[in-house]
N, C-alpha and C positions, 0 to 999 in steps of 0.2 A: 419488567419480566422477571426480575429476580425476586421481587416481593411475593410472588405466587407460591414459592417454595417455603416449606417448613424447615427450619434449621434444626436438624437432629445430628450430632456430631457422630454417632456411630453409622449413619446411614450413607448410601452412595448419593443421595441428593446433596447433602452438605459437600462432598467431595467435588461433584459436578459444579456447584457454585463457585467453589474457590478457584478451579480451573477457569471458569469464565471470568472471574475478576482479574486472575493474573495474566490472561491473554489481553485484556484491555489495558492493563497497566504497560504492557511490552507492545504497544501500538508501533506499526512501521511508519517511518518517515523518509520521504523522497528528498534526495540531495541532487542537484545538477550543477556542473562545472559549465557554465554559459560560455566560457572561452572555448571549450572543446566542442560544444554542440554546433553542428552545422545544418540543422534542420531538415535532416533526412526523413524524418516523420515515421520511422520504424516503431517508435514508441507509441504513437498516435494509433497505429495500425493493430497494436497488441491491447492497448487500454486506452480507448477513445474517451472513457468517463474521467480519466486522470490527466492525460496529456493532449495538448491541442497545439499545433504548428500553424501559424497564420500565413497568409498570403505573401508575406515578406520573408518567410522562413524562420520567423522567431518562435521558439518554444514557450508555451505558457503552461505552467502546472495548475490544473483546475482543482486538484485535491492533494495538498502537500502531506497530509496524513490519511490516506485512504482506508476504508473499512478492511477487516481482516479477509472478507469474502473476495476481496479484488487481488489478494496477495500473489496467487499464481499468475494472473496476468500481467501484473506489475513487475514480476521477477522475469517474466519473458521479455518485457519491454527493456529492462536492464541488460539482460543477455543479448538482445539483437540490436542493442545501440552500437553502430559501427565505429563510433569515436570514443566509446566508454565514458561518455559524459554523464550518465544517469548512475547513481549507487542508491542503495537502500539501507537504511538503519532500523534495526529492531526485528 
């Protein structure tokens, strides 16, 4: 996708490409304290593409480094975790 742009340092196109690259470098990473997790599944309700709680109540992380487009939903999952087991880096 970035190959379609012409790099001209004085243009806004160059600036846009640099912003895109820096966002990729600062990707988010999900961390879970499995000792705190009780399988309430609030996270799965907020971001089912990222979190899954199985029939036994065990949390599975489907995407440890989800796409930036999912940031808002992942942040809601972190916020709504009743035990504070989920955190986000980046």
